[in-house]
C-alpha positions, 0 to 999 in steps of 0.5 A, a space after each residue: 127614365 130621364 129626370 125632368 127639370 120639374 122633377 129636380 126642382 120638386 125633389 130638391 124643394 122636398 129635400 130642402 123642406 125636410 132639412 129645413 124642418 129638421 134644422 128648425 127642430 134642432 134650433 128650437 130645441 137648442 133655444 128651449 134648452 138654452 132657456 132652460 139652462 139659463 133658468 137652471 143657472 139663475 136657480 143655481 146662482 140663487 141657491 149658491 147665494 142663499 147658501 152663502 148668506 146662510 153660512 155668512 149669517 151663521 158665522 156672524 152669529 158665532 163670531 158675535 157670540 165668541 166676542 160676547 163670551 170673551 167680554 163676559 169672562 175677561 171684561 176686556 172691551 177689545 172683545 166687543 170690536 168683532 162683536 159689533 162688526 159681526 152683529 152688523 154683518 149678521 143683520 145684513 146677511 139676514 136681510 139678504 137671506 130674506 130677499 133671496 127666499 122671497 120667491 119661495 112661499 114655503 120658506 116664509 114660516 121657517 124664515 120668520 122663526 129664524 128672524 125671531 131667533 136671531 133677534 132674540 139671540 142678539 137681544 140676549 147678548 146685548 143684555 149680558 154685555 150691558 149688565 157686564 158694562 154696568 158691573 152687575 156681574 152676578 146678574 149677567 152671569 145668572 142670565 148667561 147660566 140660564 142657557 137661553 142663548 145656547 138654546 137659541 143658537 142650537 135652534 138657529 143651527 137647525 134652521 141653518 142646516 136645513 137652509 144649507 141642505 135645501 140650497 144643496 138639493 137645489 144645486 143638485 137638481 139643477 146639475 141633474 137637469 142640465 145633464 139630462 138636457 145635454 143628453 137630449 141635445 146630443 140625441 137631437 143633434 145626432 138625429 138631425 145630423 143623420 137626417 141632414 146627411 140623408 137629405 144632402 145625399 139625396 139632393 146630391 144624387 138627383 142633381 148629379 143625375 140631372 147634371 149628367 143628362 144636362 151634359 148630354 143634352 148640352 153636347 147635342 145642343 152644341 152640335 146643333 149650334 155649330 151647324 146653326 152658326 155655320 148657317 148664320 155665318 153664310 147668311 150674314 155674309 150674304 146680308 153683308 154683300 147685299 148691304 154693300 150693294 145697297 149702299 153702293 146703289 144708294 150712293 149712286 142714287 144720291 149721286 144721280 139725284 144731285 146731278 139731276 138737280 144740278 142739271 135742273 138748276 143749270 136749266 133754270 139759270 139758262 132760262 133766267 138769262 133769257 128773261 128781261 123782267 127783273 121780277 121773273 129773273 129774281 123768282 127763278 134765282 130764288 128757285 135755283 137757290 132752293 134747288 141747290 139747297 136740296 141738291 147739296 144734301 144729296 151731294 153730302 150723302 153720296 160722299 158720306 160713309 153713312 147715307 142716313 144722316 147729314 152733318 149739318 155744320 158742313 152742309 150749312 157751311 157749303 150752302 151759306 158759301 153758295 148763297 154768298 156767291 149767289 147774292 153777290 149782286 144783291 148784297 151791296 157789301 152785306 156780309 154773311 157769317 155762320 156759327 155752326 155747332 157740329 150736329 147730325 140730322 136725318 136726310 129729310 129734316 136736313 133738306 127742310 132745314 136747308 130750304 128754311 136757311 135759304 129763304 131766311 138768308 135770301 130774305 135778309 139779303 133783299 130787305 134788311 139793308 135797303 140803304 147800305 151795308 150790314 151783317 147777316 149772322 146764321 147760328 146753329 145750336 144744340 141744347 142739353 134737352 136735345 133741342 136744335 135751334 136755328 137763328 138768322 139775325 140781322 141789324 137791318 130795318 126790321 119789320 114794322 108792326 102791321 106793315 104788309 109783307 114784302 114780296 109774294 109771300 111764297 117764301 113765308 109759306 115755304 118756311 111754314 110748310 118746312 117747319 111743320 114737317 119738322 114739328 118746329 116752332 117759329 119766332 120773329 124777334 124785333 131787335 133795336 135794330 134788326 130782326 132775329 128769325 128763330 126756328 126750334 125743334 126736337 132732334 129725331 
């Protein structure tokens, strides 16, 4: 029976959950045993320190007693040097022992008795030393022979032995607990390892079986893909041929449209020559320039490798050259310059922009310099925010505020319509002298 991807996922998740659970148990037990080991370690350190303090205290008392006896029998003060040191050390070790036994309430009574014995023992030794120094040897010897110091030392040794034995018992119990915990840890690790091996083995088997089935399915899919690739290759070839035919057709259409527009322009030119009315001739000339602006786009398209976009800098440069020639009779020495950044724009937008340039440049030629020569400047810029700006600027007489529009106003309506198609804004800035017409729109 084939293994489905869902079964593989469910089995793998189940195996992983079991392995994860076992791992958590092992980690938890290891953590717990580690905590217990730390507790036993602290207890062992405490027992060891307690044993050391007891031994040091006993040695200090014995050393002090040896110094006291030496002074008693010889009267030589040199024996009191180790006595004083041993007494100070004994008091320090007694304080340390009291601190170490503080957590164990059952030792309070024995510890109090031991403290009392040590105090009495040092008091007895101090008395005999004081009497000896005062040369009251008989009294000192009588006090010494009472054996009170020996009795105190014997009783102290009983407590010392009990405390040492108690520390040894705590060390023994800690070691035994550590051995038991280590055994449990080894057992848990062994069982966990067996479970994890079983989990890994089961997961490996399921994945291997699924991999074999995937390999078989992949081979089948590869065969289907090869057949599909052949079909796609044939279809792609057919589409490429169709695209090439469409491009040839589109280029031919643009060529024919450009020729047709050129023919219309020629007809208008012939018609203009037969007229005597200057206003009618000027209107036909403007119409001829507008048609040329449109036909120039189609000329660029059928000579371009991409019929979807127009290079504005090349297109507007050709249009401006035509306007220079067309307006030569109107210019009276007026010059036309262009500063155009290389920008690409769609076909329809390029047509609209070309018509606007034609209207503004023609208007500047006709009205900016009525008394003499001047300069008309055309600028095309692209900003970082993808905004395209067209400016037509002159240094002429400008337009007075509130003055009536010159001409029929058709050019203004055409510019407004084209700007609306572009989604553009129009601004006329009055300069001193001259006017700047600004068109701004977002490239699409």
